[in-house]
C-alpha positions, 0 to 999 in steps of 0.5 A: 763649591765656590761658596765653600772655597771662599768660606775656607779662605775667609776662615784662614785669613788670619793664618796666612801671615804665619806662612810668611816666615815659612816661605822665607825659610824655604828660600834659605833651606833651598840655598843650603840644600841645593848643592850646585849654583845652577840648581840654586839659580833655577830655584831662584828663577822658579821663585820669581816665576811664582811671584810673577804668576801671583801678580798677574793672577792677583793671587797676593799670597802667591806673589808674597810667598815667591818674593819671600822665598827669593829673599830667603835665598838672597839673604843666605847668599849675602850672609855667606859672602859677608863672612867669606874668609880664607880657608886653609887648603893644606895640612901644615905644621905651623907656628901660630902666634896671635890673640886668643878671641875665645876659650871653651872649656870642655872638661867632659873630654879634658880639653880646652878649645882656643880660638886664635886670631893669628898675626897679620902676615902669618899666611894663616886664616883670620881665625884658627881653632886649636884643641888643647889637651889638659889645662891651659891658663889663658883668657880671651885677649891673651897673646899666645904662641904655639906650634900646631898641626893644622888642617882645613875644617872637617866636612861631614864624616858621612853623607848627610851628617853634621858638617863642621866645615859649614859651621866653621865657615859662618863662624869665621874659622879657617883652620883647626888643629892640635898643638905640637907643644906647650901653649906659651902665653906671651902677654896676659889678657888685658882688662875687658874693653867694651860691654860685650867683652866684659859680659864674656869675661863675667860669664867665664868667671861665673861659670868657674865660680859655680863649678868650683862651689858645686863639685861634680856633675851637679855643678856642671849642670848648675853652670849650664842653667846660669850661663849656658856653658855645657862644657863641663857636663860629663858625656854620660850625663849629657847623653842621659839628659838627651835620652830622657828628653830633658836636654832642653833644660840645659839650653837657656830658653823659655823656662829660664827666661820666664823664671828670671823675667817673671821673678823680676816683675814679681819682686819689683812690683811687690817692692814698689807697692810696699809704699802706698805713695809710689803705688798710687802715683807711679806706673808700677806695672810699666816700671816692673816690666821695663826692669824685667826687660833689661834683666832679661836682655842682660841674662841673654847676653850673659848666656852667650846669645844662643839661638834658643835664648835669642828666640825666647828673649825676642818673644818675651820682649813682645809679650812685655810690650803687650802687657804694657799696652794691655794686649794679649801678645803671646801667639803664633804671630809672635813666634813668626816675628821672632823667627823672621828676625833670627833668620834675617840676621843668621840664616844659617841657624835654620839648619841647626838642631837648636833652632829647629828644636826650640821653635818646633816645641813652642809652635806645637804648644802654642798651636795646641792652646789656640785650638779648641782642645787647648781652650778647653784645657785652659779655660776655668769653668763656673763653680769648678771643683778644686779637684777638677781644676787640679785634674785639668791642669795635670791633663794640660801638662800631659797633653802639652808634653805629648804634643811637644815630644811628637814635634821634637822626636822627628827632629831628634831622629834626623839630627841625632839618629835617636829619640827618647820615649819617656820624655813626657813623664820625665818632664812632668817631674823635671819641669816643676822641679826646675821652675819652683826649686832649682831656679829659685835655689840658684837665684838664692845662691847667687845673691848669697854669694854676693854678700859672702854667704854662698858657702851656706847656699851652694850645697842646696843647689848641689842637692836639687841638681842631683835630683834632676840628674837622678831623674834623667838617669832613671828615665834613660835607663828604662826599657826601650827608653831610646829609639834609634834609626838610620840616617833619615832621607832629606825628602822624608824629613821635609815632608814631616816638617811641612806636614807639622807646620800645616797642622800647626798654622792652619785653624780650619779642617784644612789643617788635617791634610798636614797629618797625611804629609807627615805620615807619608814622611814617617813611612819614607823614613821608616823604609829608608835602608842604612848604607852597606859600606862607609868609607872615610874621606882619607881612605884609612877607615872603612866599615861594613854593616853586618846582617846582625846590625853591627859595624865591622871596621877595617882597622882595629884602632879606629877612633872613637869619634868615627865609631860613634858617628858611623854607628849613629848614622847606621843605628849600629848595634855594636862593632866588630873587626874585618879580620874576625869576619868569616870569608875575610883574608887579611895580611899586613898590607891588605884585606880581601873580603866577600860581602853578600848584598843585593842578591850577589857577592861583592869583592872588596879590597882594602889596603892597610899599609903604605909599603910597596906591593908588587904589581904582579900580585896587586894588579890581579887583586884590583881586577878581581875586586868590585871596590878598592879602598886605599889611603894611598894614590893607586896607579892607573893599572889598578882597575877594579870592576866598579869603584876605585876609592883611593886618595885621589878619588876621595879628595874629590868626593869626601866620605862615601856611603854605598848601598850595595843592594841599590847599587847607589853611591852618595858622597859628602862633596856631592851634598856640599856641591860648590858651596864656599865651605867645601874643603877642596875645589869642587868637581862637577857631577859630570866630572866625578871619578865615581860611577854611580852604578856598577857594571852588570854582575859577572 
């Protein structure tokens, strides 16, 4: 038994290093997921204890893992403290005067987002994001003035949902809002100062040029391929790209960098070797690699330096160094180094779908090709027939697509509550099209534009981009093209990720234990029931999940954003209105309904207006209700049987999800805890106004 153990350890010796960034990332994840400081402190003590145990028992991997997890928590804490800034507490109408630091064109929604740095002494946070409807001719660096309705950055609309407040905290944004009048440009933007400002301005000009040269959705996607700006892509097209598994093509990452860097190496080497004198005396390969590295870094900066692009360029630079040194550099260790660098600089990236999707796909594919099956797929055989070689390459593409889709599907379901089923087939057509047709056509059009011949080349770009859009729409329109699931529990997702990493990073039979963990995570995710009742953070909106899968909304004029977010979180199959449901009694002031769940009827009371309601009629209604929902502050004599979700309670809890059958309540602020991006002062769990379980059935 001992001999087998040490044989296993020796077989996995090279794989142990791959777990270093995993331990580091686990510490970061713990800091973000654990809501309260006491819990984070306990986790830090646990990491320190593991490190001490590893040191005393001479188990060096345990020692290093504990220290790295502790370092991950420390880096997350340091990063949060480093970006700390004031956050607006109230919802005022204020005059915002300052310098525009960023402009995001959201042509798909006919909006423009402005990041404004208000003047010192204005009493406003250092950075305000304004969403302007229509067109505004303004560039970064311009000085503007506008009267706007401001509010703190919004927290998640549903427990466990996308938390813009967290993203705004790390982006330095302390307030968001909408203009109450026109945006006045007090001074135009000066010429860009510095290389980064120049690149940002060039990115904006290039995006505008491409969109103008190639009309419609084809031009918007072409701009995304070149500059990474996806703001002009229509919502329907973007959704079709996601449902067909082609959304990764819109994010500048491996494919784009590989084509640009590989094309640069090919062109430079071919050009230099045209001269026999240079070919014999100069290090042509090294020069070509160096030029390609500079072009790749410039392209990354031009594209805005998003996580997938940074990950790819870091990996590419390591590969290029390996090429110069004559070594094979593309491996899981390369990816481990890239992830370490990104997480050390931006630990908050770990929670983003972009980081998880980009690394999961590449890790899965690299692990595949380092396995026995991957080596068989990529190793040519002696006297191999051309048809056999072609079949092996096609099988390689198919297997790679299947592995990548398996790695990405759970991440898509966790973040977006949906995943496409035909991504493998769509990518088999779309990736060769993008690599060998679209990217060369874009390079040709850009070069032709420089010499004044762009009018002849851009129509070709529009044509080939149209083919890509047609592939996306065709794949998304196939029967059962999209799988939708309610919000996945965090423990289930953690098991799936841990199992996937276990499968990918180990090399011996030990790896197959990861399949069991991932399968358990899938079972837990499939068994998770959606919430029965959702309540917004202001109490104005509520929705009940009906037995047929639809969501019944309290107000007929519920905004489309909230409908979409709640519909995705519960995988709803349409919507309805409270007033149209059987057993519902609504007046101009309130609705009363009975909901059957968990073997009993629940009585729900929700207010609709702010008009005065006589105590003589409202107090008995409160006492008869299990749950009361209101966007006003209700008096103390309103005492429902279980939950009183009025403006006061919801200010402390944020949005609320309720599982009536399980008698369970989850709130947004319980997930945030005392993290600094919480919109209001934290209320400890033992101080909560919301009881976690209802009284016994009456």
